[in-house]
C-alpha positions as CSV (number, residue, x, y, z in Angstrom):
1,M,-41.4,10.0,-0.9
2,E,-44.9,10.9,0.3
3,H,-46.3,9.4,3.5
4,I,-43.0,8.3,4.9
5,T,-43.4,8.1,8.6
6,L,-40.8,8.6,11.4
7,L,-40.7,4.8,11.7
8,L,-40.0,4.3,8.0
9,T,-37.4,7.0,8.2
10,I,-35.6,5.2,11.0
11,V,-35.7,1.9,9.0
12,I,-34.4,3.6,5.9
13,V,-31.5,5.3,7.8
14,T,-30.6,2.0,9.4
15,A,-30.6,0.2,6.1
16,L,-28.2,2.8,4.7
17,V,-26.0,2.3,7.8
18,F,-26.0,-1.4,7.0
19,D,-25.1,-0.5,3.4
20,F,-22.2,1.6,4.7
21,T,-20.9,-1.3,6.8
22,N,-21.3,-3.6,3.8
23,G,-19.0,-1.3,1.9
24,F,-16.1,-1.3,4.3
25,H,-16.6,-4.9,5.3
26,D,-16.4,-6.1,1.7
27,T,-13.7,-3.7,0.3
28,A,-11.3,-6.7,0.7
29,N,-13.2,-8.6,-1.9
30,A,-12.0,-6.3,-4.7
31,M,-8.8,-4.9,-3.4
32,A,-7.0,-7.2,-1.0
33,T,-4.9,-9.0,-3.6
34,T,-4.2,-5.8,-5.5
35,I,-2.9,-4.2,-2.3
36,S,-1.0,-7.3,-1.1
37,T,0.9,-7.7,-4.3
38,G,1.8,-4.0,-4.5
39,A,-0.2,-3.4,-7.7
40,M,-1.8,-0.3,-6.2
41,K,-1.3,1.8,-3.1
42,P,-3.9,1.1,-0.4
43,K,-5.7,4.5,-0.4
44,T,-5.7,4.7,-4.2
45,A,-7.1,1.2,-4.4
46,V,-10.1,1.8,-2.1
47,A,-10.8,5.1,-3.8
48,M,-11.1,3.4,-7.2
49,S,-13.2,0.6,-5.7
50,A,-15.6,3.2,-4.1
51,V,-16.2,4.9,-7.5
52,L,-16.8,1.6,-9.3
53,N,-19.1,0.4,-6.5
54,L,-21.2,3.5,-7.1
55,V,-21.3,2.9,-10.8
56,G,-22.2,-0.7,-10.4
57,A,-25.2,0.1,-8.3
58,F,-27.0,1.6,-11.4
59,L,-26.5,-1.4,-13.7
60,S,-29.2,-3.8,-12.5
61,V,-32.1,-4.3,-10.1
62,E,-32.5,-8.1,-10.4
63,V,-31.0,-8.9,-7.0
64,A,-33.0,-6.1,-5.4
65,K,-36.2,-7.8,-6.6
66,T,-35.0,-11.1,-5.0
67,I,-34.6,-9.4,-1.7
68,S,-37.8,-7.2,-1.8
69,S,-40.2,-9.9,-3.0
70,G,-38.5,-13.3,-3.1
71,I,-37.1,-14.4,0.2
72,V,-40.0,-13.5,2.5
73,N,-43.7,-12.9,1.8
74,E,-44.4,-9.2,1.7
75,S,-47.8,-9.6,3.4
76,G,-47.4,-9.5,7.1
77,I,-44.0,-7.9,7.0
78,T,-43.8,-4.6,9.0
79,P,-41.2,-1.9,9.2
80,E,-40.4,-3.1,12.7
81,V,-39.5,-6.6,11.3
82,I,-37.2,-5.0,8.7
83,F,-35.6,-2.8,11.4
84,A,-34.9,-5.9,13.6
85,A,-33.4,-7.7,10.6
86,L,-31.0,-4.8,10.0
87,V,-29.9,-4.8,13.6
88,G,-28.8,-8.4,13.4
89,A,-27.0,-7.9,10.1
90,I,-25.2,-4.7,11.2
91,L,-23.9,-6.2,14.5
92,W,-22.7,-9.4,12.7
93,N,-20.9,-7.3,10.2
94,L,-19.1,-5.2,12.9
95,L,-18.2,-8.2,15.0
96,T,-16.6,-10.1,12.1
97,W,-14.8,-6.9,10.9
98,L,-13.4,-6.6,14.5
99,V,-11.7,-10.0,14.3
100,G,-10.8,-9.6,10.6
101,L,-12.9,-12.4,9.2
102,P,-14.3,-12.1,5.7
103,S,-17.9,-13.2,6.3
104,S,-20.8,-12.5,4.1
105,S,-22.7,-9.2,4.5
106,S,-25.3,-10.6,2.2
107,H,-26.0,-13.7,4.3
108,A,-26.0,-11.5,7.5
109,L,-28.8,-9.4,5.9
110,M,-30.8,-12.4,4.7
111,G,-30.3,-14.3,8.1
112,G,-31.6,-11.2,9.9
113,L,-34.6,-10.9,7.6
114,I,-35.4,-14.6,7.9
115,G,-35.0,-14.6,11.7
116,A,-37.1,-11.5,12.2
117,T,-39.8,-12.8,9.8
118,I,-40.1,-16.1,11.7
119,A,-40.3,-14.3,15.0
120,S,-43.1,-12.1,13.6
121,V,-45.3,-14.3,11.5
122,G,-43.8,-17.8,11.7
123,I,-42.0,-20.0,9.3
124,S,-44.8,-19.6,6.7
125,G,-43.6,-16.1,6.1
126,V,-40.3,-17.4,4.5
127,N,-40.2,-18.6,0.9
128,G,-38.2,-21.7,1.5
129,G,-37.8,-22.6,-2.2
130,T,-36.3,-19.2,-3.0
131,V,-33.9,-19.4,0.0
132,V,-32.6,-22.7,-1.2
133,T,-32.3,-22.0,-4.9
134,K,-31.1,-18.3,-4.7
135,V,-29.3,-18.2,-1.4
136,L,-28.1,-21.6,0.0
137,I,-27.1,-23.3,-3.3
138,P,-25.1,-20.2,-4.6
139,A,-23.5,-20.0,-1.1
140,I,-21.9,-23.4,-1.7
141,A,-21.4,-23.3,-5.4
142,A,-19.9,-19.8,-5.7
143,P,-16.6,-20.3,-3.8
144,L,-16.2,-23.7,-5.5
145,V,-16.7,-22.4,-9.0
146,A,-14.6,-19.3,-8.3
147,G,-11.9,-21.4,-6.6
148,I,-11.6,-23.9,-9.4
149,G,-11.6,-21.1,-12.0
150,A,-8.8,-19.3,-10.2
151,Y,-6.8,-22.5,-9.7
152,L,-6.9,-23.3,-13.4
153,A,-6.2,-19.7,-14.5
154,S,-3.2,-19.6,-12.2
155,R,-1.8,-22.8,-13.6
156,L,-2.3,-21.6,-17.1
157,T,-0.6,-18.2,-16.5
158,Y,2.4,-19.8,-15.0
159,R,2.7,-22.3,-17.8
160,L,2.4,-19.7,-20.5
161,G,4.9,-17.4,-18.8
162,K,7.5,-20.0,-17.7
163,N,10.0,-18.8,-20.3
164,A,9.3,-15.1,-20.0
165,D,11.2,-12.5,-18.0
166,A,10.0,-12.7,-14.4
167,K,10.1,-8.9,-13.8
168,S,8.3,-8.0,-17.0
169,T,5.7,-10.7,-16.4
170,A,5.0,-9.5,-12.8
171,K,4.7,-5.9,-14.1
172,G,2.2,-6.9,-16.7
173,Y,0.1,-8.9,-14.3
174,R,0.0,-6.0,-11.8
175,A,-1.5,-3.9,-14.6
176,G,-4.0,-6.7,-15.2
177,Q,-4.8,-6.8,-11.5
178,I,-5.8,-3.2,-11.6
179,A,-8.3,-3.9,-14.4
180,S,-9.6,-7.1,-12.8
181,A,-9.9,-5.3,-9.4
182,G,-12.1,-2.7,-11.0
183,L,-14.2,-5.4,-12.5
184,V,-14.7,-7.0,-9.1
185,S,-15.7,-3.6,-7.6
186,L,-18.2,-3.0,-10.4
187,A,-19.6,-6.5,-9.8
188,H,-19.8,-5.8,-6.1
189,G,-21.9,-2.7,-6.7
190,T,-24.3,-4.6,-9.0
191,N,-24.8,-7.3,-6.4
192,D,-24.4,-5.9,-2.9
193,A,-25.7,-2.4,-3.2
194,Q,-28.9,-3.9,-4.6
195,K,-29.5,-5.8,-1.4
196,T,-30.0,-2.6,0.5
197,M,-32.1,-1.3,-2.4
198,G,-34.3,-4.4,-1.9
199,I,-34.6,-4.1,1.8
200,I,-35.6,-0.4,1.6
201,T,-38.1,-1.2,-1.1
202,L,-39.5,-4.0,1.1
203,A,-39.8,-1.4,3.9
204,L,-41.7,1.0,1.6
205,V,-44.1,-1.8,0.6
206,A,-44.6,-2.7,4.2
207,G,-45.3,0.9,5.1
208,G,-47.8,1.3,2.3
209,V,-45.7,3.7,0.3
210,L,-45.2,1.4,-2.7
211,V,-47.4,-1.4,-4.1
212,P,-46.1,-5.0,-3.8
213,G,-43.7,-6.0,-6.7
214,S,-42.5,-2.4,-7.2
215,N,-38.9,-1.7,-8.5
216,P,-36.7,0.4,-6.3
217,P,-37.3,4.1,-6.8
218,M,-34.4,6.2,-8.2
219,W,-33.8,7.9,-4.9
220,V,-33.4,4.5,-3.3
221,I,-30.9,3.4,-5.9
222,V,-28.8,6.6,-5.6
223,S,-28.7,6.6,-1.8
224,A,-27.8,2.9,-1.6
225,G,-25.0,3.4,-4.2
226,V,-23.6,6.4,-2.3
227,A,-23.7,4.6,1.1
228,I,-21.8,1.6,-0.1
229,A,-19.3,3.7,-2.0
230,L,-18.6,5.8,1.2
231,G,-18.1,2.6,3.2
232,T,-15.8,1.2,0.6
233,Y,-13.7,4.3,0.6
234,L,-13.3,4.0,4.4
235,G,-11.5,0.7,3.8
236,G,-12.0,-2.4,5.8
237,W,-8.3,-2.8,6.5
238,R,-8.6,-5.6,9.0
239,I,-10.4,-7.9,6.5
240,I,-8.1,-6.7,3.7
241,R,-5.1,-7.9,5.7
242,T,-6.7,-11.4,6.2
243,M,-7.7,-11.7,2.5
244,G,-4.4,-10.4,1.2
245,R,-2.0,-12.0,3.6
246,G,-3.8,-14.3,6.0
247,L,-5.1,-17.0,3.6
248,T,-2.1,-17.3,1.3
249,D,0.8,-15.2,-0.2
250,L,-0.1,-14.2,-3.8
251,Q,2.1,-13.2,-6.7
252,P,0.6,-10.8,-9.3
253,Q,-0.2,-13.7,-11.7
254,Q,-2.3,-15.3,-8.9
255,G,-4.0,-12.1,-7.9
256,F,-5.1,-11.4,-11.5
257,A,-6.4,-15.0,-11.8
258,A,-8.3,-14.7,-8.5
259,Q,-10.0,-11.4,-9.2
260,T,-10.9,-12.3,-12.8
261,S,-12.5,-15.5,-11.7
262,A,-14.4,-13.9,-8.8
263,A,-15.7,-11.1,-11.0
264,S,-17.0,-13.5,-13.6
265,V,-19.0,-15.5,-11.0
266,I,-20.4,-12.4,-9.3
267,L,-21.5,-10.7,-12.6
268,A,-23.1,-13.9,-13.8
269,S,-25.1,-14.3,-10.6
270,S,-26.2,-10.7,-10.6
271,N,-27.7,-11.1,-14.1
272,L,-29.6,-14.2,-12.9
273,G,-30.9,-12.5,-9.7
274,F,-28.9,-14.7,-7.3
275,S,-28.3,-13.0,-4.0
276,L,-24.7,-14.2,-4.1
277,S,-22.0,-13.6,-1.4
278,T,-19.2,-11.7,-3.0
279,T,-17.1,-12.6,0.0
280,H,-17.6,-16.3,-0.6
281,S,-16.7,-15.9,-4.3
282,C,-13.6,-13.8,-3.7
283,S,-12.3,-16.0,-0.8
284,G,-12.8,-19.1,-2.8
285,A,-10.9,-17.5,-5.7
286,V,-8.0,-16.4,-3.5
287,M,-7.6,-20.0,-2.1
288,G,-7.8,-21.5,-5.6
289,A,-5.2,-19.1,-6.8
290,G,-3.0,-19.8,-3.8
291,L,-3.0,-23.5,-4.7
292,G,-2.5,-22.8,-8.4
293,R,1.2,-21.9,-8.1
294,K,3.7,-24.7,-7.7
295,G,4.7,-24.6,-4.0
296,G,1.8,-22.3,-3.1
297,V,0.0,-22.8,0.2
298,V,-3.3,-22.0,1.8
299,R,-3.2,-21.3,5.6
300,W,-6.0,-23.7,6.5
301,S,-6.1,-22.5,10.2
302,T,-7.3,-19.1,9.0
303,A,-9.5,-20.7,6.3
304,T,-11.1,-22.9,8.9
305,R,-12.0,-19.9,11.1
306,M,-13.4,-18.2,8.1
307,F,-15.6,-21.3,7.2
308,V,-16.9,-21.4,10.8
309,A,-17.9,-17.7,10.5
310,W,-19.7,-18.5,7.2
311,G,-21.7,-21.2,8.8
312,L,-22.6,-19.0,11.8
313,T,-23.6,-16.0,9.8
314,L,-27.2,-16.9,8.9
315,P,-28.2,-18.3,12.4
316,A,-26.3,-15.7,14.4
317,A,-27.8,-12.7,12.5
318,G,-31.2,-14.5,12.6
319,L,-31.2,-15.0,16.3
320,V,-30.2,-11.4,17.1
321,A,-32.9,-10.2,14.6
322,A,-35.5,-12.5,16.2
323,A,-34.8,-11.2,19.7
324,S,-34.8,-7.6,18.4
325,E,-38.2,-8.2,16.7
326,L,-39.7,-9.5,20.0
327,V,-38.7,-6.3,21.7
328,T,-39.7,-3.8,18.9
329,R,-43.2,-5.3,18.7
330,Q,-43.8,-3.9,22.2
331,G,-44.2,-0.4,20.7
332,D,-42.3,2.8,20.8
333,W,-40.3,2.0,23.9
334,G,-39.3,-1.3,22.3
335,M,-38.0,0.5,19.3
336,A,-36.1,2.9,21.5
337,V,-34.5,0.0,23.5
338,V,-33.3,-1.8,20.4
339,T,-32.0,1.4,18.9
340,I,-30.0,2.2,22.0
341,F,-28.7,-1.4,22.0
342,L,-27.6,-1.1,18.4
343,V,-25.8,2.2,18.9
344,A,-24.2,1.1,22.2
345,S,-23.0,-2.2,20.8
346,S,-21.6,-0.6,17.7
347,A,-19.8,2.0,19.7
348,A,-18.3,-0.6,22.0
349,I,-17.0,-2.6,19.0
350,W,-15.4,0.5,17.5
351,V,-13.7,1.5,20.8
352,Y,-12.4,-2.1,21.3
353,S,-11.0,-2.0,17.7
354,R,-8.8,1.0,18.7
355,R,-6.7,-1.3,20.8
356,Q,-5.2,-2.7,17.6
357,V,-5.3,-0.1,14.8
358,I,-5.0,-1.5,11.3
359,D,-5.1,1.0,8.5
360,H,-3.5,1.7,5.1
361,T,-0.1,2.2,6.7
362,N,0.2,-1.4,8.1
363,V,-2.4,-3.4,6.1
364,N,0.3,-5.6,4.6
365,G,1.9,-6.3,7.9
366,D,5.3,-5.1,6.8
367,D,5.3,-1.7,8.4
368,E,6.8,-0.8,11.7
369,G,3.5,0.9,12.4
370,D,2.0,-2.5,13.3
371,A,0.4,-1.9,16.7
372,P,0.5,-4.6,19.4
373,G,-2.8,-6.0,20.6
374,V,-5.4,-8.7,20.3
375,V,-4.8,-9.4,16.6
376,T,-1.0,-9.7,16.9
377,E,-1.4,-12.0,19.9
378,A,-3.9,-14.1,17.9
379,I,-1.4,-14.4,15.1
380,A,1.3,-15.5,17.4
381,A,-1.1,-18.2,18.8
382,V,-1.8,-19.5,15.3
383,T,1.8,-19.6,14.1
384,P,4.0,-20.0,17.2
385,P,7.7,-19.0,16.6
386,P,10.4,-21.7,16.4
387,A,12.2,-22.6,19.6
388,G,14.7,-20.0,20.6
389,T,13.1,-17.2,18.6
390,P,13.2,-13.9,20.6
391,V,9.8,-12.3,21.3
392,A,9.5,-8.6,22.3
393,D,7.3,-8.3,25.4
394,G,5.2,-11.3,24.3
395,L,3.5,-9.2,21.6
396,K,5.4,-9.4,18.3
397,S,7.7,-12.1,17.2
398,T,11.0,-11.3,15.5
399,I,11.1,-14.4,13.3
400,P,13.8,-14.0,10.6
401,T,12.9,-14.8,7.0
402,P,14.6,-18.1,6.1
403,A,17.4,-17.6,3.6
404,S,16.2,-20.5,1.5
405,S,12.7,-19.1,0.9
406,E,11.9,-18.5,-2.7
407,P,10.2,-15.3,-3.9
408,G,6.5,-15.5,-3.2
409,Q,6.7,-18.3,-0.8
410,A,4.6,-18.1,2.4
411,T,7.0,-16.9,5.1
412,R,4.8,-14.4,6.9
413,P,2.6,-15.4,9.8
414,A,-1.1,-15.8,9.2
415,A,-3.3,-12.7,9.8
416,V,-6.6,-12.9,11.6
């Protein structure tokens, strides 16, 4: 760690902050369905996910290589450019967490890196071929492949178990969900933790500490793994609610199918060095599993908002990063201004989130601890109550569950 300057230290710390936000932003990928079906208690689920994310960080460095030397040309990239990229990625992560939308932390990071690079050295600094083959194509293919796999797996499990005892079958699949959730967590560590390893390695190359093409040093691997594990343990409860309840209502069979399909896609992509979005894979799998049960539904209003967020991730993070780069290049005062902006914006988002607290006590939307606020109001706007349904103070509807609903049918309002 010789010759690490104050500027590099700031960049490394900021990268680890991004890794931390990546952890709590993406906890839902592994644990949302496990929590929503009751297979595991919320706090136990995120603790297990945190440990396995840490383990997964040590399994491969292929994705880290893609980030550190594939997407942008190392020559001409400065620590200030990387810092600006991280600012764009962190703020997009926090904003989408605030509204409970499962967007891609990976694409936020890559959008920030591309935007800051273009602002610094121009479009020539971006390796367009790598972006298309290892970022954009997987972004489209991953949710489709995971969704089709989860759909087929769900159909198969229901067909094989149609004559089995429903209670015993559900119990068995809950056990299977725990195993498959662990596999998704492990896969998340092998894919997403490496992105921070790659960005820190790129910063060290830009700062002259490492030669181009270097693998991440061990201290980078350890710190990135610990940061994402801590973020995962914190629990991104807002996004867990959306993934577990907002897209569809899942039974244990569907949850097992969704997680197994998503884990397979993520692990395969990590081995190939694709900088895949675990969020896209898991969301696609959840929707596929939702459609795989006879009578199952997907709440397309929530899915549409999620798709819009996916489409905005790269350009939004890129624009913020480009603007940040233009300021940071002005020197020390520019770095100070962008740092203050990042801290102030992050604090404002956190303070605003306290208006509607969502945590392990009300993540499934069934508890009386559900607090009124912007999220509840948004839910009511998406799924208005039937005529004559009483509403308490305009905040939380008291819609009764229809007596004719079958177990597992979607009777809850969509979460945002």
